[in-house]
C-alpha positions as a Markdown table, in Angstrom:
| # | Residue | x | y | z |
|---|---|---|---|---|
| 1 | Met | 34.4 | 100.2 | -35.3 |
| 2 | Ile | 33.3 | 101.9 | -32.1 |
| 3 | Leu | 30.8 | 104.1 | -34.0 |
| 4 | Ser | 29.3 | 101.1 | -35.8 |
| 5 | Arg | 28.9 | 99.3 | -32.5 |
| 6 | Leu | 27.3 | 102.3 | -30.9 |
| 7 | Leu | 24.9 | 102.7 | -33.7 |
| 8 | Leu | 23.9 | 99.0 | -33.5 |
| 9 | Leu | 23.3 | 99.3 | -29.8 |
| 10 | Ile | 21.3 | 102.5 | -30.2 |
| 11 | Lys | 19.2 | 100.7 | -32.9 |
| 12 | Lys | 18.7 | 97.8 | -30.6 |
| 13 | Asp | 17.6 | 99.9 | -27.6 |
| 14 | Val | 15.4 | 102.2 | -29.6 |
| 15 | Gln | 13.7 | 99.3 | -31.3 |
| 16 | Leu | 13.3 | 97.5 | -27.9 |
| 17 | Glu | 11.7 | 100.6 | -26.3 |
| 18 | Phe | 9.3 | 101.2 | -29.2 |
| 19 | Arg | 8.5 | 97.5 | -29.8 |
| 20 | Thr | 7.4 | 96.8 | -26.3 |
| 21 | Lys | 5.9 | 100.3 | -25.9 |
| 22 | Glu | 5.6 | 99.7 | -22.2 |
| 23 | Thr | 7.5 | 102.8 | -21.2 |
| 24 | Leu | 6.0 | 104.9 | -24.0 |
| 25 | Val | 2.4 | 103.9 | -23.3 |
| 26 | Leu | 2.8 | 104.4 | -19.5 |
| 27 | Leu | 4.5 | 107.8 | -20.1 |
| 28 | Ile | 1.8 | 109.1 | -22.5 |
| 29 | Ser | -1.2 | 107.7 | -20.6 |
| 30 | Ser | 0.1 | 108.9 | -17.2 |
| 31 | Gly | 1.0 | 112.3 | -18.8 |
| 32 | Leu | -2.5 | 112.7 | -20.3 |
| 33 | Leu | -4.2 | 111.6 | -17.0 |
| 34 | Ile | -2.2 | 114.0 | -14.8 |
| 35 | Ser | -2.5 | 116.8 | -17.3 |
| 36 | Gly | -6.3 | 116.3 | -17.3 |
| 37 | Val | -6.3 | 116.4 | -13.5 |
| 38 | Val | -4.2 | 119.6 | -13.5 |
| 39 | Gly | -6.3 | 121.2 | -16.2 |
| 40 | Ala | -9.5 | 120.4 | -14.2 |
| 41 | Gly | -8.0 | 121.8 | -11.0 |
| 42 | Val | -6.9 | 125.0 | -12.7 |
| 43 | Ser | -10.3 | 125.4 | -14.4 |
| 44 | Ala | -12.0 | 125.0 | -11.0 |
| 45 | Thr | -10.0 | 127.8 | -9.5 |
| 46 | Phe | -11.2 | 130.3 | -12.2 |
| 47 | Leu | -7.7 | 131.7 | -12.8 |
| 48 | Asn | -7.3 | 134.3 | -15.5 |
| 49 | Ala | -5.1 | 133.8 | -18.6 |
| 50 | Glu | -2.2 | 135.8 | -17.2 |
| 51 | Thr | -2.0 | 133.8 | -14.0 |
| 52 | Val | -2.3 | 130.5 | -16.0 |
| 53 | Ser | 0.7 | 131.7 | -18.2 |
| 54 | Arg | 2.7 | 132.3 | -15.0 |
| 55 | Ile | 2.1 | 128.9 | -13.5 |
| 56 | Phe | 2.3 | 127.0 | -16.8 |
| 57 | Pro | 6.2 | 126.5 | -16.7 |
| 58 | Met | 6.1 | 125.1 | -13.2 |
| 59 | Leu | 3.1 | 122.8 | -14.0 |
| 60 | Leu | 4.7 | 121.6 | -17.2 |
| 61 | Trp | 8.0 | 120.4 | -15.6 |
| 62 | Val | 6.3 | 119.1 | -12.4 |
| 63 | Val | 4.1 | 116.9 | -14.5 |
| 64 | Phe | 7.0 | 115.8 | -16.7 |
| 65 | Leu | 9.1 | 115.0 | -13.6 |
| 66 | Leu | 6.4 | 112.9 | -11.9 |
| 67 | Val | 5.4 | 111.0 | -15.1 |
| 68 | Ser | 8.8 | 110.3 | -16.5 |
| 69 | Thr | 10.2 | 109.0 | -13.1 |
| 70 | Thr | 7.4 | 106.5 | -12.7 |
| 71 | Ala | 7.4 | 105.5 | -16.4 |
| 72 | Val | 11.0 | 104.5 | -16.9 |
| 73 | Phe | 11.7 | 102.2 | -13.9 |
| 74 | Arg | 11.1 | 99.0 | -16.0 |
| 75 | Ser | 13.5 | 100.1 | -18.8 |
| 76 | His | 16.1 | 97.5 | -17.8 |
| 77 | Asp | 13.8 | 94.6 | -17.1 |
| 78 | Ser | 14.0 | 93.1 | -20.6 |
| 79 | Glu | 17.8 | 93.1 | -20.6 |
| 80 | Leu | 17.9 | 91.6 | -17.1 |
| 81 | Glu | 15.4 | 88.8 | -18.0 |
| 82 | Gly | 17.1 | 87.9 | -21.2 |
| 83 | His | 20.7 | 88.3 | -19.7 |
| 84 | Ala | 21.5 | 90.7 | -22.5 |
| 85 | Phe | 24.1 | 92.5 | -20.4 |
| 86 | Glu | 26.0 | 89.3 | -19.8 |
| 87 | Gly | 26.0 | 88.5 | -23.5 |
| 88 | Leu | 27.2 | 92.0 | -24.6 |
| 89 | Leu | 30.0 | 91.9 | -22.0 |
| 90 | Leu | 31.1 | 88.4 | -23.2 |
| 91 | Ala | 31.1 | 89.8 | -26.8 |
| 92 | Gly | 33.5 | 92.4 | -25.7 |
| 93 | Val | 31.1 | 95.4 | -25.9 |
| 94 | Ser | 32.2 | 98.4 | -23.8 |
| 95 | Pro | 29.9 | 99.2 | -20.9 |
| 96 | Ala | 30.4 | 102.9 | -21.9 |
| 97 | Leu | 28.8 | 102.2 | -25.3 |
| 98 | Met | 26.0 | 100.3 | -23.6 |
| 99 | Tyr | 25.3 | 103.2 | -21.4 |
| 100 | Leu | 25.3 | 105.7 | -24.3 |
| 101 | Ala | 22.9 | 103.6 | -26.3 |
| 102 | Lys | 20.6 | 103.2 | -23.3 |
| 103 | Phe | 20.8 | 106.9 | -22.6 |
| 104 | Ile | 19.9 | 107.9 | -26.2 |
| 105 | Ala | 17.0 | 105.4 | -26.4 |
| 106 | Ile | 15.5 | 106.8 | -23.1 |
| 107 | Trp | 16.1 | 110.3 | -24.4 |
| 108 | Cys | 14.0 | 109.5 | -27.6 |
| 109 | Val | 11.1 | 108.1 | -25.5 |
| 110 | Leu | 11.1 | 110.9 | -22.9 |
| 111 | Phe | 11.2 | 113.6 | -25.6 |
| 112 | Val | 8.1 | 112.1 | -27.3 |
| 113 | Gly | 6.5 | 112.0 | -23.9 |
| 114 | Phe | 7.3 | 115.6 | -23.3 |
| 115 | Val | 5.8 | 116.7 | -26.6 |
| 116 | Val | 2.5 | 114.9 | -25.6 |
| 117 | Ile | 2.5 | 116.5 | -22.1 |
| 118 | Asp | 3.3 | 119.9 | -23.5 |
| 119 | Phe | 0.5 | 119.9 | -26.0 |
| 120 | Ser | -2.0 | 118.4 | -23.7 |
| 121 | Leu | -1.3 | 120.9 | -20.9 |
| 122 | Val | -1.5 | 123.8 | -23.4 |
| 123 | Met | -4.9 | 122.7 | -24.7 |
| 124 | Leu | -6.3 | 121.8 | -21.2 |
| 125 | Leu | -5.3 | 125.1 | -19.7 |
| 126 | Gly | -6.8 | 127.0 | -22.6 |
| 127 | Met | -3.5 | 128.5 | -23.7 |
| 128 | Thr | -2.8 | 129.6 | -27.3 |
| 129 | Leu | -0.5 | 127.6 | -29.5 |
| 130 | Thr | 2.0 | 130.3 | -30.3 |
| 131 | Ser | 5.6 | 130.1 | -31.5 |
| 132 | Lys | 6.6 | 130.4 | -27.8 |
| 133 | Ile | 5.1 | 127.0 | -27.1 |
| 134 | Trp | 7.0 | 125.5 | -30.0 |
| 135 | Leu | 10.2 | 126.9 | -28.7 |
| 136 | Thr | 9.7 | 125.0 | -25.5 |
| 137 | Phe | 11.0 | 122.0 | -27.5 |
| 138 | Leu | 14.4 | 123.8 | -27.7 |
| 139 | Ile | 14.5 | 123.9 | -23.9 |
| 140 | Ala | 13.2 | 120.3 | -23.7 |
| 141 | Ala | 16.0 | 118.9 | -25.7 |
| 142 | Pro | 18.8 | 119.5 | -23.2 |
| 143 | Val | 16.4 | 119.0 | -20.2 |
| 144 | Thr | 15.2 | 115.6 | -21.4 |
| 145 | Gly | 18.8 | 114.8 | -22.4 |
| 146 | Ser | 20.1 | 115.6 | -18.9 |
| 147 | Tyr | 17.4 | 113.6 | -17.3 |
| 148 | Ser | 17.9 | 110.7 | -19.6 |
| 149 | Ala | 21.6 | 110.7 | -18.9 |
| 150 | Leu | 20.9 | 110.6 | -15.1 |
| 151 | Ile | 18.1 | 108.1 | -15.2 |
| 152 | Ala | 19.9 | 105.6 | -17.5 |
| 153 | Leu | 22.5 | 105.3 | -14.7 |
| 154 | Leu | 20.1 | 105.2 | -11.8 |
| 155 | Ile | 17.9 | 102.6 | -13.4 |
| 156 | Gly | 20.9 | 100.2 | -13.4 |
| 157 | Val | 21.6 | 101.1 | -9.8 |
| 158 | Ser | 18.0 | 100.3 | -8.6 |
| 159 | Ser | 17.1 | 97.6 | -11.2 |
| 160 | Thr | 17.8 | 94.6 | -8.8 |
| 161 | Ala | 16.1 | 96.1 | -5.8 |
| 162 | Gln | 12.7 | 94.7 | -4.8 |
| 163 | Leu | 11.2 | 98.2 | -4.4 |
| 164 | Lys | 12.9 | 99.8 | -7.4 |
| 165 | Gly | 9.6 | 101.6 | -8.3 |
| 166 | Val | 10.0 | 103.5 | -4.9 |
| 167 | Ile | 13.8 | 103.7 | -4.8 |
| 168 | Leu | 14.3 | 105.2 | -8.2 |
| 169 | Pro | 12.1 | 108.4 | -7.6 |
| 170 | Ile | 13.7 | 108.9 | -4.2 |
| 171 | Ile | 17.2 | 108.9 | -5.8 |
| 172 | Ala | 16.3 | 110.6 | -9.0 |
| 173 | Ile | 14.0 | 113.5 | -8.0 |
| 174 | Pro | 16.6 | 115.3 | -5.7 |
| 175 | Leu | 19.3 | 114.9 | -8.3 |
| 176 | Phe | 16.9 | 116.4 | -10.9 |
| 177 | Phe | 16.2 | 119.6 | -8.9 |
| 178 | Pro | 19.0 | 121.7 | -10.6 |
| 179 | Ile | 17.6 | 120.7 | -14.0 |
| 180 | Phe | 14.0 | 121.3 | -12.9 |
| 181 | Phe | 14.8 | 124.9 | -11.7 |
| 182 | Ala | 16.8 | 125.7 | -14.8 |
| 183 | Ala | 14.0 | 124.4 | -17.0 |
| 184 | Thr | 11.3 | 126.3 | -15.1 |
| 185 | Glu | 13.2 | 129.6 | -15.3 |
| 186 | Leu | 14.0 | 129.2 | -19.0 |
| 187 | Thr | 10.4 | 128.3 | -19.8 |
| 188 | Ala | 9.0 | 131.1 | -17.7 |
| 189 | Asn | 11.2 | 133.6 | -19.5 |
| 190 | Leu | 10.1 | 132.2 | -22.8 |
| 191 | Val | 6.3 | 132.2 | -22.0 |
| 192 | Leu | 6.1 | 135.5 | -20.2 |
| 193 | Arg | 8.7 | 137.6 | -22.1 |
| 194 | Gly | 8.9 | 135.7 | -25.4 |
| 195 | Glu | 12.7 | 135.4 | -25.1 |
| 196 | Leu | 14.8 | 132.3 | -25.3 |
| 197 | Asp | 18.2 | 133.4 | -23.9 |
| 198 | Leu | 20.8 | 130.7 | -24.6 |
| 199 | Ser | 23.4 | 132.9 | -22.9 |
| 200 | Ser | 21.4 | 132.6 | -19.6 |
| 201 | Pro | 23.2 | 131.0 | -16.6 |
| 202 | Trp | 20.2 | 128.7 | -16.4 |
| 203 | Phe | 21.0 | 127.3 | -19.8 |
| 204 | Ser | 24.7 | 126.9 | -18.7 |
| 205 | Ile | 23.5 | 124.9 | -15.7 |
| 206 | Leu | 21.6 | 122.6 | -18.0 |
| 207 | Val | 24.7 | 122.0 | -20.2 |
| 208 | Val | 26.9 | 121.4 | -17.2 |
| 209 | Ala | 24.4 | 119.0 | -15.6 |
| 210 | Trp | 24.0 | 117.2 | -18.9 |
| 211 | Thr | 27.8 | 116.9 | -19.3 |
| 212 | Leu | 28.3 | 115.7 | -15.7 |
| 213 | Tyr | 25.6 | 113.1 | -15.8 |
| 214 | Val | 26.9 | 111.7 | -19.1 |
| 215 | Leu | 30.4 | 111.5 | -17.8 |
| 216 | Ala | 29.3 | 109.9 | -14.6 |
| 217 | Gly | 27.3 | 107.3 | -16.5 |
| 218 | Val | 30.1 | 106.5 | -19.0 |
| 219 | Asn | 32.5 | 105.9 | -16.1 |
| 220 | Leu | 30.3 | 104.2 | -13.6 |
| 221 | Tyr | 28.0 | 102.1 | -15.8 |
| 222 | Glu | 30.5 | 99.2 | -15.9 |
| 223 | Tyr | 30.3 | 98.8 | -12.1 |
| 224 | Val | 26.5 | 99.0 | -12.2 |
| 225 | Ile | 25.8 | 96.3 | -14.7 |
| 226 | Arg | 28.5 | 94.0 | -13.4 |
| 227 | Glu | 26.8 | 94.1 | -10.0 |
């Protein structure tokens, strides 16, 4: 019963995200635009290939952080306008299931956005598409998952604010710093040394952050949507 409800909610949220395409289009278009600006800036400085490889992990996750934070702030608008939350609560749907469905839907969108940003930066910076670049997706899975778990909760907190487009980045970016540093370190180790060390403490930080953010969302989402 619970699983079937969760799957229906996930289907609803994923279809909503990909039907309106507002978040996805903003994510991809902003990602390509900022990646183009970064690529032009790096080309203008005449950096050699080794230096570009060293700064690539930082550039990748900075672009992702900036683009994703600005792209997802309207993810709750359709539910608020249609009073979907009130309807689900009256139907007896658990807020925890609503949070998990929203988290998974945002995760799907952000992962697609990351893939676009990753490939665009690789091409614009003149890097080679090696197996190391493909392995960044293994790092991106827990990183985008952690960020989605966090942002799904924070969107609800800031959704009724008049300046939510400003408030959301102010709250989200500091909380994302542990994930950002862990992602940068893991990506740098992969690009520069060709190693993906899942026993690294940085990977453990990702898993812990992901777990904490999901637990916080499951337990606090009820208070967020009722407000």
